[in-house]
C-alpha positions in Angstrom: -2.4 11.3 18.4 1.3 12.5 19.0 3.9 10.7 16.7 5.7 9.6 19.9 2.7 7.4 20.7 2.2 6.9 17.0 5.4 5.0 17.0 4.9 3.4 19.9 1.6 1.4 19.3 2.2 0.8 15.5 3.0 -2.6 16.4 -0.4 -3.5 17.8 -2.5 -1.3 15.4 -0.6 -2.8 12.1 -0.5 -6.5 12.5 -2.3 -7.0 16.2 0.7 -8.0 18.1 -0.3 -8.8 21.4 1.3 -11.1 24.4 1.1 -14.3 25.6 1.4 -15.2 29.1 4.0 -17.5 29.6 2.3 -19.2 33.0 -1.4 -19.2 32.3 -1.4 -19.3 28.5 -3.7 -16.2 27.8 -3.6 -13.9 25.0 -3.4 -10.0 26.7 -4.6 -7.5 23.9 -3.7 -4.3 24.3 -0.5 -5.5 26.0 -0.2 -4.9 29.5 2.5 -4.9 32.5 0.9 -7.5 34.4 -1.2 -10.0 32.8 -5.2 -9.7 33.9 -5.8 -13.5 34.1 -2.9 -14.3 36.5 -0.8 -11.1 37.3 2.5 -12.5 36.4 4.7 -10.1 34.8 6.8 -11.5 32.4 5.2 -12.1 28.9 6.2 -13.3 25.7 5.3 -11.4 22.1 2.8 -12.8 19.4 1.2 -12.2 16.2 -3.1 -12.7 16.3 -4.6 -14.1 13.5 -7.0 -11.4 13.0 -9.7 -13.2 12.7 -12.7 -13.9 14.9 -16.8 -12.9 15.1 -18.5 -10.3 16.1 -19.9 -10.1 19.7 -21.9 -6.8 20.0 -22.2 -3.9 17.7 -23.5 -0.5 17.3 -24.0 2.2 14.2 -22.5 6.2 14.8 -24.7 8.4 13.1 -23.4 11.3 15.5 -19.4 10.6 15.0 -16.6 12.2 17.3 -14.4 15.0 16.1 -11.9 13.8 13.6 -14.1 10.7 12.4 -16.9 12.7 10.8 -16.1 11.9 7.1 -16.9 7.8 8.0 -20.7 8.7 9.6 -22.5 6.7 9.8 -20.1 3.8 10.2 -20.3 0.9 12.5 -18.3 0.1 15.8 -18.2 -3.5 17.0 -16.3 -5.9 19.7 -15.0 -8.6 18.2 -14.4 -12.0 19.9 -10.5 -12.6 18.3 -9.9 -16.5 17.7 -7.5 -16.7 20.6 -9.5 -15.2 23.2 -9.5 -11.3 23.5 -11.8 -9.0 23.0 -11.4 -6.0 20.8 -13.6 -2.5 19.8 -13.2 -1.8 16.4 -14.6 -0.3 13.0 -16.0 -2.4 10.7 -15.2 -1.6 6.7 -16.5 -3.0 3.8 -20.1 -3.6 4.2 -23.5 -1.6 5.4 -24.9 -1.2 8.9 -27.6 -3.3 7.8 -25.5 -6.3 6.7 -24.4 -6.4 10.3 -25.3 -9.3 12.3 -23.7 -10.8 15.6 -21.5 -14.0 14.7 -20.6 -12.6 11.9 -17.0 -14.6 11.1 -14.3 -11.3 10.5 -10.7 -10.2 9.9 -8.5 -7.1 10.5 -7.6 -5.2 7.7 -5.1 -2.0 7.8 -7.1 1.2 6.7 -7.0 4.7 7.7 -8.2 5.7 10.6 -8.4 9.7 10.7 -5.8 12.1 9.7 -4.1 15.3 11.6 -5.8 18.2 9.4 -5.4 18.5 5.7 -1.7 18.3 5.7 -0.9 16.6 8.5 0.0 12.9 9.9 -2.6 10.0 8.4 -3.1 7.6 10.9 -3.2 3.7 10.2 -4.7 0.8 12.3 -7.1 -2.0 12.3 -10.7 -2.6 10.9 -12.4 -5.6 10.5 -14.4 -6.7 7.4 -16.4 -9.7 6.8 -14.2 -12.8 6.3 -13.3 -13.5 2.7 -13.7 -17.2 1.7 -10.2 -19.0 0.8 -11.1 -21.1 -2.4 -10.6 -24.3 -1.9 
């Protein structure tokens, strides 16, 4: 990822910022110029909770270039509490522990590094939801 692109996309990678359509009320992630639900152009920024559940998943054994150190790792399609679906890597659990419907939460973690002394890119991953003490 180039440095300019890194700066442009940091909000949605670090804090799951999305757009909220002022017409139909749908959350839009990743942000777009036009709402995919009603085709309106003006949206407002909002923070997503980062909580959701696993909708589908797969385990990557043959990782693409730049992600070999994580193999095997699990990629999941996460349905967020606000509605959007997001593809992300799972962390803090073994592939055998992953199940459809598992509650998860977003965490910021290292994604990749551009060479041994290059830029480290951070972004969102999801882990099993940690229960809060009552």
